N, C-alpha and C positions, 0 to 999 in steps of 0.2 A: 504494500500500500504506500502510495506516494504522499509524503507530508508536505504541507505548505509551511515554509519557514519565513518569518517576517523579521527583517532587520530594521532597526531604528537608529538613525544617525543623529546625534545631537551635537550641534556646534555651539560652543560657548561664545556668545556675542555680547559685547558690552551694551547696555541700554542706549548709549550714545557712542557711535563708532568713532567719534573724534576723541573720546576719553581714553587715555592709556590704560591697559590692563597690567596688573603686576606680572613680571616675568620670572620664571624659574629657570635655572640652568639644569638641564637633564642630560647627562652624558655628553656635555659639551654643546648642547643645542639649546638656544633660548626659546622658550615657549611660554605662551600666556597661561596663567593659572587656570586650570579647568580644561585646557586643550589636550588633545591626545599626547602620549608620551614622546613621540618624535615625529619629524616630518615624514620619515619613511613609513611609519604606521598609518598616518593620515592620508598620504597621497600615493603610496606604493612606489615612490621614487627614492633613489638614494639620497642621503644627506651627508654633509661634510663630517660631522661627528668628531670625536677625539680632540686632539690638540687644536686642529684648525677650527673646529666648531666652537671651542672655548674662546678663540680669538673673536669670532663673530658675536658670541654671547656677551663678551666683555665690551665690544664696540656698542652694542645695543644698550647694555646696562649703563654705560657711561653717559648716554644721551637720553635716557628714559624720561627724565623730568625737565629736560632743557626746552624752554619755549621757542617757538618759531621766531627767527629774526633774519631778515634779508641780508645775505652776504656773510652771516655768521653761523646761523643754523637753519638753513633752508633745505629743500629736498636735494638740490644738487650738491651742496656742501656736505650734507650727511652721507650721501652716496660716494662722493669724491674721497672723503676721509677713509671710508671702508675700502675702496678700490686701491688707494695708495697703501694702506696698511696690509692688504692681502697680496698685492702684487709687487710693491716696492716702486711702482711707477705712477705718476700723477697723470692718468689717461684723460682726466677731465680738465687739465690745465687750460686756462684761457676761457673756459666756459663759466667760471664762477666769479668773475670780476664785477661785482655790483654791490650796492648798498640799499637800493630801493627796488620796488616792484617795476617801476618804469625802466630803470637801468637793466634789470633782468630781462624784461621783455625785449629791449633793443639788442642785447647780446644774443639771446636765443633766436630772435628773428634773423640776425646776421648769419647765424649758423644754418638757417633753413628750417628752424623749428627744433624742439627738443628731441623728437623722434629721429630726425635726420642727423642731428649731432651725435646721438648714441649709435646709430647705424654706422657712422663713419669711424667710430672708435672701438666698437665691440661687435662680436658675432651675435646676430639676432637668432633667437631660438623660439620655439613654441612655448608659451607660458606653462603648458602642462608638463614640459620637460625641465623646467627650472629647478635648480638645486639651491640649497641654503647659500646665501651670499650673492646670488645672481641679482641683476637689476630688473625692476618691474616698472611699468608706466601705468598709473591709475589716476584718472581724472586730471591729466596734465601734470601730475606730480611723480617724481622719481622716488621709488621705494626699494627696499631690500626684501628678498624672499627669506623667510625664517620659519621652518616648520609649515604649519597650515596657514600662515599669515604673510601678508606683505606689510612692511613696517616703514613708516616715514614720519617726518616732523609734522606736528600739529600745533595749535595755539598754545597749549599748556604742556606739551611733551610729545613723545612718540605716539602715533596712532597705529592701531592694529586692525587691518581689514582682511577678509578672507582672500586667500591666494587665488581663488576662482574669479576675483574681480580684476585681475591683471589684464590689461588690454594688449600689452606687448612685453617682451622679455629679452634680456641680453645676458650672455654668459660672460662673467667677469674673470673667473679663474677656474682651474681644475682643482679638485680637492688635493691632488698630489702636489701641485706646485706650492700651495700654502703649507702643506705638511712639511715639504722640504725646507721652506723658509723658516718654519718654527724650529725644525731640527738643527738648522745652521745657526740659530740664535739671532736671525735678522728680525724676527718678530717674537716678542715676549708673550708667552701663553696667557699669563694672568692679566696683563694690562692692555694687550692689543697694540701697544706702542712699538714703533720700530726701534731696533736695538743698535742703531748706527751711531 
């Protein structure tokens, strides 16, 4: 006799998606409290994990309650800091020279738009194949993939939205390249800072 099995998936979503959720570090992966234990469990995709995952978790934790500020803590600056930490190269150099929304709009327009600027600097991938630490575009904002979320700056701190809302994605690093950098001591595991 064939049984019908019903699966119920519950996503923990904050009442206001702009309000940050507390993050927990689980096996080197930052995740929102109440979310599945790892990105791999929630999406079926591999996640960075280990030492490299700890670097991403530390990067997110360091900016968790930092309010949005043009040129200091905006979506491009948040992503650029992660990319530089994880690769050792400032791939977004020249794209973050602004102090106001109007200046940001001019710089991004000169690049042909944020999406075009990212296409020129990174390999574009399907959002479904994004791993922790890859870049996401959501409502015109640049975010980072982490577990089942995309994370980016908001008014009072980092915002957490479902990774399913990513409109586009770019591969920033391979997990191996960051693990090699951690092993070589060029990235400190606990702080996410470069060791140069």
